[in-house]
Backbone as CSV, one residue per row, in Angstrom:
resi,resn,N_x,N_y,N_z,CA_x,CA_y,CA_z,C_x,C_y,C_z
1,MET,75.323,69.890,114.092,75.731,68.504,114.306,76.395,68.367,115.673
2,ARG,76.139,67.226,116.312,76.710,67.012,117.640,78.236,67.089,117.623
3,LEU,78.837,66.433,116.642,80.291,66.396,116.586,80.870,67.782,116.316
4,GLU,80.269,68.524,115.416,80.751,69.875,115.128,80.643,70.765,116.361
5,GLN,79.585,70.591,117.138,79.444,71.353,118.369,80.550,71.002,119.361
6,LEU,80.876,69.724,119.454,81.960,69.311,120.347,83.285,69.942,119.936
7,LYS,83.550,69.944,118.636,84.812,70.519,118.162,84.874,72.023,118.426
8,ASP,83.762,72.708,118.200,83.734,74.154,118.462,83.947,74.448,119.940
9,GLU,83.314,73.673,120.787,83.466,73.880,122.228,84.883,73.534,122.685
10,ALA,85.474,72.510,122.086,86.843,72.141,122.451,87.809,73.275,122.145
11,LYS,87.632,73.914,121.003,88.496,75.041,120.644,88.293,76.210,121.618
12,THR,87.032,76.428,122.010,86.743,77.509,122.955,87.425,77.261,124.296
13,ARG,87.444,76.004,124.728,88.066,75.652,126.009,89.583,75.510,125.914
14,GLY,90.117,75.569,124.712,91.555,75.436,124.540,92.037,74.004,124.426
15,TYR,91.117,73.055,124.199,91.512,71.669,124.003,92.015,71.481,122.566
16,ALA,93.080,70.744,122.416,93.596,70.442,121.084,92.667,69.440,120.394
17,THR,92.497,69.609,119.090,91.725,68.651,118.302,92.580,68.155,117.147
18,GLU,92.343,66.924,116.755,93.081,66.313,115.655,92.089,65.658,114.699
19,GLU,92.382,65.740,113.404,91.538,65.132,112.372,92.403,64.211,111.508
20,ALA,91.947,62.989,111.311,92.669,62.057,110.446,91.740,60.939,110.030
21,TYR,91.776,60.586,108.738,91.017,59.457,108.194,89.522,59.574,108.501
22,GLY,89.029,60.795,108.530,87.616,61.004,108.766,87.197,60.937,110.220
23,ASP,88.153,60.792,111.126,87.850,60.722,112.550,88.356,61.968,113.276
24,THR,87.798,62.191,114.452,88.153,63.361,115.250,88.644,62.932,116.623
25,TRP,89.765,63.523,117.040,90.297,63.322,118.384,90.237,64.648,119.141
26,ILE,89.816,64.595,120.381,89.866,65.744,121.277,90.811,65.387,122.416
27,VAL,91.811,66.227,122.644,92.836,65.958,123.648,92.502,66.740,124.911
28,LEU,92.288,66.013,126.000,91.880,66.633,127.258,92.993,66.617,128.287
29,PRO,93.038,67.618,129.177,93.857,67.487,130.381,93.259,66.391,131.263
30,LYS,94.107,65.666,131.945,93.614,64.553,132.766,92.601,65.030,133.809
31,ALA,92.811,66.215,134.346,91.920,66.728,135.388,90.503,66.975,134.892
32,ASP,90.333,67.150,133.586,89.014,67.462,133.028,88.277,66.227,132.514
33,LEU,88.940,65.068,132.544,88.388,63.891,131.875,87.010,63.509,132.407
34,LYS,86.890,63.335,133.693,85.655,62.797,134.256,84.463,63.721,133.978
35,ALA,84.628,65.004,134.244,83.531,65.955,134.035,83.168,66.044,132.553
36,TYR,84.176,66.015,131.680,83.917,66.137,130.253,83.160,64.915,129.734
37,MET,83.587,63.728,130.118,82.938,62.513,129.636,81.508,62.422,130.151
38,SER,81.289,62.853,131.382,79.932,62.870,131.923,79.049,63.834,131.127
39,ALA,79.618,64.982,130.753,78.848,65.998,130.029,78.495,65.536,128.622
40,ILE,79.439,64.931,127.897,79.122,64.522,126.525,78.206,63.298,126.513
41,LYS,78.264,62.483,127.566,77.310,61.375,127.654,75.892,61.918,127.768
42,ALA,75.718,62.937,128.592,74.401,63.539,128.770,73.890,64.184,127.483
43,ARG,74.799,64.528,126.589,74.416,65.188,125.338,74.235,64.209,124.184
44,GLY,74.281,62.930,124.474,73.958,61.956,123.436,75.084,61.029,123.036
45,PHE,76.327,61.323,123.473,77.427,60.392,123.196,77.404,59.333,124.298
46,ASN,76.452,58.422,124.150,76.068,57.575,125.276,76.635,56.164,125.235
47,TYR,77.436,55.841,124.224,77.971,54.485,124.107,79.496,54.533,124.121
48,LEU,80.091,53.910,125.130,81.543,53.786,125.196,81.944,52.549,124.409
49,ALA,82.471,52.750,123.201,82.785,51.632,122.306,84.093,50.943,122.662
50,ASP,85.088,51.717,123.148,86.396,51.106,123.402,87.254,52.044,124.244
51,ILE,88.209,51.447,124.928,89.270,52.198,125.610,90.579,51.493,125.284
52,VAL,91.581,52.233,124.844,92.886,51.639,124.556,93.976,52.453,125.225
53,GLY,95.042,51.782,125.597,96.218,52.450,126.141,97.361,52.369,125.145
54,ILE,98.223,53.379,125.140,99.343,53.452,124.191,100.605,53.830,124.942
55,ASP,101.697,53.179,124.585,103.021,53.516,125.110,103.829,54.142,123.977
56,TYR,104.207,55.405,124.140,104.947,56.134,123.111,106.458,56.110,123.345
57,LEU,106.940,55.186,124.153,108.359,55.194,124.533,109.284,55.262,123.320
58,LYS,109.012,54.478,122.284,109.878,54.449,121.105,109.193,55.014,119.870
59,TYR,108.187,55.827,120.088,107.474,56.466,118.980,108.388,57.500,118.321
60,PRO,108.430,57.560,116.994,109.382,58.480,116.329,109.117,59.960,116.596
61,GLN,107.863,60.328,116.869,107.544,61.722,117.144,107.314,61.908,118.640
62,ARG,107.917,62.919,119.183,107.828,63.147,120.623,106.394,63.496,121.031
63,LYS,105.950,62.912,122.133,104.623,63.180,122.674,104.758,63.848,124.048
64,PRO,103.679,64.506,124.512,103.762,65.190,125.814,104.106,64.261,126.977
65,GLU,103.622,63.024,126.923,103.894,62.042,127.970,104.147,60.686,127.333
66,ARG,104.703,59.770,128.116,104.984,58.444,127.581,103.695,57.685,127.254
67,PHE,102.694,57.783,128.105,101.476,57.007,127.930,100.301,57.901,127.563
68,CYS,99.308,57.281,126.958,98.010,57.948,126.807,96.912,56.903,126.834
69,VAL,95.724,57.359,127.153,94.528,56.516,127.106,93.564,57.177,126.120
70,VAL,93.017,56.369,125.215,92.099,56.874,124.193,90.732,56.224,124.394
71,TYR,89.710,57.065,124.433,88.333,56.614,124.602,87.571,56.838,123.294
72,GLU,86.928,55.793,122.811,86.071,55.917,121.627,84.625,55.985,122.095
73,VAL,83.977,57.117,121.841,82.620,57.336,122.328,81.698,57.585,121.131
74,VAL,80.556,56.937,121.149,79.630,56.979,120.023,78.289,57.545,120.480
75,SER,77.697,58.363,119.630,76.340,58.859,119.855,75.361,57.967,119.102
76,LEU,74.647,57.118,119.813,73.646,56.272,119.156,72.497,57.100,118.577
77,PRO,72.036,58.144,119.269,71.045,59.019,118.619,71.598,59.673,117.350
78,GLY,72.909,59.957,117.327,73.515,60.541,116.141,73.442,59.621,114.944
79,TYR,73.646,58.330,115.171,73.515,57.366,114.077,72.092,57.367,113.528
80,LYS,71.135,57.408,114.413,69.740,57.376,113.995,69.366,58.624,113.197
81,ASP,69.885,59.779,113.616,69.505,61.048,112.992,70.404,61.445,111.825
82,GLY,71.447,60.639,111.556,72.396,61.023,110.515,73.286,62.165,110.947
83,ASP,73.443,62.336,112.249,74.233,63.426,112.814,75.641,62.916,113.102
84,GLY,76.564,63.832,113.438,77.906,63.424,113.844,77.826,62.472,115.016
85,SER,78.508,61.332,114.949,78.189,60.265,115.895,79.367,59.658,116.632
86,ARG,80.615,60.006,116.284,81.757,59.317,116.888,82.879,60.304,117.182
87,VAL,83.483,60.162,118.370,84.620,61.009,118.722,85.588,60.188,119.566
88,PHE,86.882,60.481,119.406,87.924,59.854,120.214,88.468,60.898,121.181
89,VAL,88.503,60.539,122.444,89.009,61.449,123.479,90.338,60.904,123.980
90,ARG,91.375,61.718,123.903,92.723,61.290,124.274,93.185,62.032,125.530
91,VAL,93.771,61.283,126.452,94.321,61.855,127.677,95.747,61.353,127.828
92,TYR,96.708,62.246,127.918,98.097,61.849,128.136,98.330,61.568,129.620
93,VAL,99.133,60.523,129.882,99.334,60.038,131.246,100.832,60.027,131.549
94,PRO,101.280,60.712,132.595,102.714,60.758,132.898,103.248,59.412,133.391
95,GLU,104.461,59.095,133.001,105.079,57.838,133.419,105.282,57.786,134.921
96,ALA,105.612,58.926,135.528,105.891,58.958,136.966,104.654,58.644,137.800
97,GLU,103.491,58.978,137.289,102.241,58.717,138.005,101.158,58.313,136.996
98,PRO,101.197,57.059,136.531,100.260,56.620,135.488,98.874,56.304,136.064
99,VAL,98.137,57.346,136.370,96.815,57.192,136.992,95.819,58.098,136.281
100,VAL,94.640,57.568,135.963,93.534,58.357,135.417,92.257,57.947,136.150
101,PRO,91.236,58.794,136.134,89.983,58.428,136.797,89.282,57.273,136.082
102,SER,88.655,56.408,136.844,87.839,55.342,136.258,86.520,55.918,135.762
103,LEU,86.029,55.347,134.670,84.727,55.745,134.130,83.670,54.669,134.353
104,THR,83.942,53.753,135.259,82.999,52.659,135.488,81.666,53.148,136.038
105,ASP,81.650,54.287,136.698,80.372,54.802,137.202,79.557,55.475,136.099
106,LEU,80.192,55.780,134.959,79.471,56.332,133.815,79.065,55.243,132.827
107,TRP,79.976,54.278,132.587,79.701,53.169,131.677,80.169,51.867,132.329
108,MET,79.262,50.933,132.520,79.652,49.646,133.097,80.658,48.926,132.209
109,GLY,80.583,49.175,130.890,81.499,48.528,129.960,82.949,48.922,130.150
110,ALA,83.205,49.986,130.912,84.581,50.400,131.160,85.306,49.429,132.086
111,ASP,84.580,48.602,132.800,85.158,47.720,133.814,86.300,46.870,133.257
112,TYR,85.989,45.978,132.319,87.003,45.059,131.788,88.034,45.790,130.934
113,LEU,87.606,46.841,130.218,88.555,47.581,129.379,89.632,48.244,130.220
114,GLU,89.257,48.825,131.337,90.244,49.452,132.223,91.140,48.413,132.868
115,ARG,90.576,47.278,133.207,91.408,46.212,133.792,92.436,45.703,132.787
116,GLU,92.054,45.617,131.514,92.982,45.165,130.480,94.159,46.132,130.344
117,ILE,93.863,47.430,130.321,94.933,48.433,130.204,95.814,48.415,131.443
118,TYR,95.209,48.263,132.595,95.990,48.166,133.836,96.932,46.960,133.790
119,ASP,96.421,45.829,133.343,97.212,44.609,133.282,98.359,44.727,132.285
120,LEU,98.082,45.218,131.082,99.061,45.184,130.003,99.977,46.404,129.952
121,LEU,99.548,47.537,130.516,100.367,48.756,130.464,100.686,49.350,131.829
122,GLY,100.002,48.895,132.864,100.297,49.397,134.198,99.708,50.765,134.502
123,ILE,98.718,51.197,133.730,98.033,52.459,134.008,96.888,52.165,134.982
124,ARG,96.863,52.861,136.096,95.844,52.622,137.113,94.624,53.519,136.884
125,PHE,93.460,52.984,137.216,92.215,53.728,137.063,91.627,53.971,138.450
126,GLU,91.800,55.184,138.901,91.393,55.547,140.252,89.871,55.492,140.388
127,GLY,89.398,54.764,141.401,87.970,54.630,141.615,87.363,53.376,141.002
128,HIS,88.183,52.574,140.315,87.676,51.322,139.750,87.284,50.385,140.899
129,PRO,86.134,49.721,140.811,85.664,48.904,141.930,86.439,47.606,142.150
130,ASP,87.157,47.125,141.141,87.842,45.833,141.275,89.035,45.788,140.328
131,LEU,89.996,46.674,140.511,91.122,46.781,139.583,92.147,45.684,139.865
132,ARG,92.124,44.668,139.006,93.083,43.561,139.113,93.338,43.001,137.726
133,LYS,94.325,42.121,137.618,94.689,41.569,136.325,93.526,40.824,135.692
134,ILE,93.551,40.797,134.353,92.478,40.120,133.644,92.990,39.162,132.568
135,LEU,94.236,39.341,132.099,94.774,38.511,131.012,96.025,37.734,131.394
136,THR,96.902,38.321,132.175,98.189,37.680,132.460,98.168,36.998,133.830
137,PRO,99.075,36.040,134.054,99.124,35.354,135.349,99.434,36.324,136.491
138,GLU,98.959,35.977,137.665,99.168,36.839,138.825,100.646,37.013,139.159
139,ASP,101.459,35.981,138.872,102.869,36.055,139.237,103.743,36.682,138.147
140,LEU,103.143,37.141,137.050,103.933,37.799,136.003,104.306,39.205,136.448
141,GLU,105.583,39.501,136.419,106.060,40.824,136.799,106.135,41.717,135.564
142,GLY,105.674,42.936,135.695,105.719,43.870,134.582,104.438,43.857,133.767
143,HIS,104.467,44.636,132.676,103.283,44.835,131.860,103.660,44.610,130.393
144,PRO,103.127,43.548,129.765,103.626,43.078,128.465,103.520,44.054,127.306
145,LEU,102.621,45.042,127.336,102.521,45.963,126.213,103.391,47.203,126.373
146,ARG,104.134,47.290,127.447,105.114,48.371,127.552,106.276,48.077,126.602
147,LYS,106.780,49.113,125.946,107.797,48.913,124.920,109.121,48.404,125.480
148,ASP,109.332,48.550,126.777,110.578,48.056,127.367,110.390,46.718,128.074
149,PHE,109.254,46.071,127.867,109.018,44.767,128.476,109.863,43.723,127.744
150,PRO,110.644,42.917,128.475,111.511,41.928,127.806,110.696,40.809,127.177
151,LEU,110.997,40.518,125.910,110.322,39.426,125.223,111.028,38.111,125.494
152,GLY,110.327,37.023,125.243,110.885,35.707,125.507,112.041,35.370,124.587
153,GLU,112.776,34.320,124.935,113.981,33.947,124.197,113.867,32.571,123.563
154,THR,112.667,32.066,123.365,112.492,30.734,122.778,112.089,30.855,121.320
155,PRO,112.934,30.419,120.354,112.536,30.464,118.942,111.290,29.613,118.703
156,THR,110.403,30.102,117.868,109.149,29.407,117.584,109.140,28.966,116.126
157,LEU,108.974,27.672,115.896,108.988,27.119,114.548,107.561,26.929,114.053
158,PHE,107.282,27.437,112.827,105.963,27.316,112.224,106.043,26.404,110.997
159,LYS,104.968,26.301,110.260,104.927,25.452,109.071,105.849,25.982,107.984
160,GLU,106.244,25.094,107.111,107.038,25.416,105.920,108.371,26.056,106.270
161,GLY,108.876,25.791,107.456,110.200,26.262,107.805,110.275,27.667,108.355
162,ARG,109.147,28.373,108.458,109.198,29.741,108.981,109.390,29.687,110.499
163,PHE,110.224,30.568,111.008,110.457,30.579,112.453,110.638,32.009,112.940
164,ILE,110.362,32.205,114.212,110.543,33.499,114.850,111.862,33.482,115.615
165,ASP,112.769,34.340,115.221,114.026,34.498,115.928,113.869,35.617,116.962
166,PRO,114.142,35.373,118.252,113.870,36.371,119.287,114.487,37.737,119.024
167,ASP,115.753,37.773,118.608,116.411,39.066,118.406,115.756,39.833,117.256
168,SER,115.479,39.146,116.148,114.832,39.795,115.013,113.417,40.220,115.358
169,PHE,112.757,39.398,116.169,111.389,39.722,116.562,111.360,41.013,117.374
170,ARG,112.275,41.138,118.321,112.333,42.359,119.132,112.620,43.565,118.254
171,ALA,113.537,43.405,117.301,113.888,44.518,116.419,112.698,44.929,115.562
172,GLY,111.928,43.945,115.089,110.762,44.257,114.280,109.678,44.951,115.090
173,ILE,109.486,44.506,116.312,108.478,45.116,117.179,108.836,46.566,117.476
174,SER,110.103,46.834,117.739,110.524,48.184,118.124,110.722,49.096,116.922
175,GLY,110.760,48.509,115.711,110.961,49.315,114.518,112.418,49.588,114.204
176,ASP,113.345,48.960,114.957,114.769,49.186,114.708,115.206,48.621,113.364
177,ARG,114.622,47.491,112.988,114.948,46.890,111.698,113.679,46.279,111.130
178,SER,113.645,46.146,109.813,112.477,45.532,109.191,112.585,44.019,109.284
179,GLY,111.459,43.367,109.287,111.451,41.911,109.299,111.424,41.353,110.699
180,MET,110.540,40.372,110.912,110.396,39.798,112.239,110.566,38.287,112.249
181,SER,110.743,37.684,111.085,110.864,36.236,111.055,111.863,35.816,109.992
182,GLY,112.260,34.577,110.041,113.182,34.032,109.054,112.667,32.714,108.525
183,TYR,113.415,32.118,107.618,113.005,30.851,107.019,114.205,29.911,107.000
184,ARG,113.908,28.634,107.086,114.959,27.646,106.933,114.347,26.403,106.306
185,GLY,115.190,25.578,105.730,114.686,24.362,105.110,114.072,24.592,103.748
186,GLY,114.564,25.607,103.020,114.050,25.835,101.679,113.219,27.093,101.587
187,THR,112.887,27.467,100.361,112.117,28.683,100.128,110.646,28.454,100.441
188,ARG,110.055,29.383,101.117,108.641,29.264,101.459,107.792,29.501,100.216
189,LYS,106.777,28.691,100.030,105.911,28.817,98.870,104.918,29.956,99.067
190,GLY,104.736,30.727,98.023,103.736,31.779,98.053,102.424,31.307,97.463
191,TYR,101.421,32.170,97.488,100.104,31.792,96.981,100.151,31.448,95.497
192,GLN,100.948,32.204,94.717,101.011,31.945,93.287,101.628,30.581,93.003
193,ASP,102.651,30.205,93.786,103.278,28.893,93.606,102.274,27.773,93.877
194,VAL,101.520,27.933,94.950,100.519,26.909,95.286,99.446,26.832,94.210
195,PHE,99.008,28.001,93.726,97.981,28.034,92.683,98.476,27.346,91.415
196,ASP,99.739,27.600,91.044,100.289,26.961,89.848,100.332,25.445,89.997
197,GLU,100.672,24.976,91.214,100.714,23.537,91.448,99.318,22.925,91.305
198,ILE,98.322,23.599,91.884,96.946,23.090,91.802,96.484,23.056,90.344
199,ARG,96.805,24.113,89.604,96.409,24.173,88.200,97.101,23.085,87.390
200,GLN,98.374,22.815,87.735,99.103,21.772,87.009,98.508,20.408,87.293
201,VAL,98.209,20.146,88.574,97.604,18.862,88.924,96.242,18.703,88.277
202,ALA,95.471,19.775,88.263,94.135,19.732,87.650,94.249,19.466,86.149
203,GLY,95.248,20.077,85.516,95.446,19.848,84.090,95.849,18.443,83.787
204,GLU,96.728,17.866,84.614,97.146,16.494,84.411,95.976,15.553,84.595
205,GLY,95.092,15.909,85.558,93.931,15.057,85.793,92.998,15.014,84.593
206,ARG,92.850,16.152,83.903,91.974,16.202,82.735,92.546,15.354,81.582
207,LYS,93.881,15.332,81.457,94.496,14.546,80.385,94.208,13.071,80.568
208,GLU,94.173,12.625,81.815,93.913,11.215,82.065,92.439,10.899,81.830
């Protein structure tokens, strides 16, 4: 199987592998990323499904670096043949120099995905043909998905009295305390309460 071969080769090269929920992660040194991704593409892992960036600043378990970039790569021939078809490649990125090679020359789909990570986390992709913001305004300072990015201070009111309190919201996001919202103006109705009301109205309608 393609995936089993990748795992065996990763162990031979000294790359760490992780297994969880039926998926496989291979952890690469940043210096090996470009050559490795080019090699597995040539071997049938030819579809770059996603790229995500992660900030481990407040993660409960210590990681080698603050940031990492995860690549989800799929073997389309593997799907057709019933062979191992999906692998996640993880690269840790140091906070002092958050730079990784761009994969836009291997997959055109990497273009917008790398720009999104650059915009929201501040990780640069060396060799990207047009690395600029894609989601946030040009005059916004900082990167909104970093765990130390300051959140806004305007309470937001929703239906049925539910509201977002800035301090509680920050605590919920960081995991310091449970709960991210509050209620005012009475108890919020749950699905069962609404269902009982509908059933009561329907019953009254039948009596008439």
